C-alpha positions, 0 to 999 in steps of 0.5 A: 277421309275415314280410316279405311280410306286413309290406310288404303290410300297409303297402301296404294302409294306404297304399291306405286313406289315399290315399282320404282324402288325395285330398280332403284340404284344402290347408290341412291338408296345408300345415299338416302340411308346415310342422309337419314343417319345424319338427320336422326343425329341432327334432330335427336332433341326433336325426337326425344321431345316427341318421345317424352310425350309418349313416355308421360302418357305411358306412365299415366296409363300404368304401363310396365317398366319393361314396356316403358324401356322398349318405348324410350328413345335414349341416347343409346337407342338413337345411336343404335338407329344411326349405326343401323342405318349406316350399317345397312348402307354399307351392306351389299345390295341383294337386289339383282344378284344372280345365283346358281347359273346352270346350262341345260342339254339344249343349250339354255342357260338358267339362273335365279335373280334376287328381287324385292317382295314388293310392299311390306306391312309392319305392325308393331308395338312400343319400340319406335326404333323399329320405324327406322330399322324396318324403313332402312331394310325395306328401302335397301332391299327395294321394298316399299313399307307401310308402318303401323305402330302402337298407340303408345308410341304414336308421337315418336313414330310420327316424328321419326317417319317425318325425318325419314320421309323428308330425306326421301323427298330430298333424294328423289325417292318416290312418295309412298316408299315409307308410309306411316299410318297416322291413326291408332284405331284398331280399324286401321290394322284390320284394313291393312290386313285385308289389302292383299292387292297392295301389300305382299307380306305382313310382319307383326312385331310385339306381344303374343296377343298382337301376333295372334290377332294379326294371324287370325285376321290377315288375308296376306301372308304373315311372318311371325313368332308368337313368343321367345321362350329362350333357354340356356343349358349349362353342361357338365363340362361348362366353365362355370365362370363363363356360364355365370357371365352368360346366364346373368347377361341373358336374363338381366341385361334387358329382360323385356325383350324376346331374346332374353333367357326365360328358362335356365337348365343346369346339369345335375353334376354341376348344380350343387356348385353352380346354382348357389352362386348363380342364385345369389347373383340373381337375388342381388339383381332382383330376379325372382327364381322359380325352380324345380324340386332339385333347384329348391335344394340349392337356392333357398329363396327360389319359389316352386315352379309350376308346369306353366312356368316352363312355357312362360315368356316373362319379359321381366326379372323372373326366371324358371330354373330346372336341373336336368340329367344331361344333354338328352333331357335338356334337348327334350325339355327345349323341344317340348317347351320352347318356342323355336326362338333361341337356345344356347349351351355352355360347354367345353365338350365339342361333341355335346356342342355339335349335338346341341346345334344339330338337334335343337330345332330353334331358329338360332342356336348358340354355343358359349354365348348369350341368347341376347345375340339373337338379333339381326344387328348383332349377327351382322345383318345391319338391322332386322325387320323381325324374327321368324319362328316358322320356316316359310319364308324365313327362319330366325332374324330377318335381314336384307336377303330375307326381304327378297325372293328370286325369279328364274332368268333364262338365256337362249339362242333361239331354242324352241320346245319340241 
């Protein structure tokens, strides 16, 4: 069978499975998720062995350190997948939830019931843990999923999907609930994007190039975020010890992810005391700083920033730094150069914190916390299937409820419309 046929048949199987999944009991879904967690733990050595094949190929291809970090199935990453499966199993099942019942003057009782979207197509790069996160969230929310990972993680993704599919068969979940496209050819992506009769939603996860390619070629609705240009603003009233910890974590803890800080904004009143100490700590961690004219006065080793730096998503140990006059200038900078992803303010001023929350138009806004918390697992969603920076159909990290929609349900007693 050619590539188009392989992808189309996978989507057809997913569509058939979705019709069963939509009414599958929570007990069956939760049992499957818990068994998947046990199997991932039990077969961790097998998964790491397959992952090593991908890592060796990635090094031969000269992929960046950040890309290799995303690709690696370390013990910590495997534990995260296991914990995520168990967390999703413990969450309330959104399917069938009835909300907002009201009674009409004619006696009709009207409400809304939460239902699955149907078949979700996930197109992603590098991170093989997405295979687990996406499968878990789709299964719990009653959706079938068609997965197409990147060529750099093909062995890892095939191994993980095999473990998950084995559990589905054992539990009696229909074939097609979790489909992984077994080819790395780009034609597979183009075929997926044209199957609107079988796939209800596309979620791309990866770099800006991948997401723009998907948006430009899809005949199916797309949930997207192009990039994560995340900011932290250190306010005049900030606890500078707290600010140092937060800003260091947001840039250095894992620089190759979309919720890492890319631009640091510092109030000019605290810049003389904060920037030299922060700059030295970044220097010791190997962070390249690119600063405005004021920043260069306080951090001698910083390079001059260009206009392009304010728009940049580095995904690396590089940080743009700007001194601003106050909260208004910080908010204006974020709304001008940001990508609607994640922003944080470090402050002890309650009114400034509240203004920042109201006026910054990003999908996740934090007070006195690292941008690295913009993550479905960290926010209590169990796991996330992606982050949306567009307001339809969801905004921010997407968990179970974001993979459902609602339909109207109406109870009558023989009413007819006059």
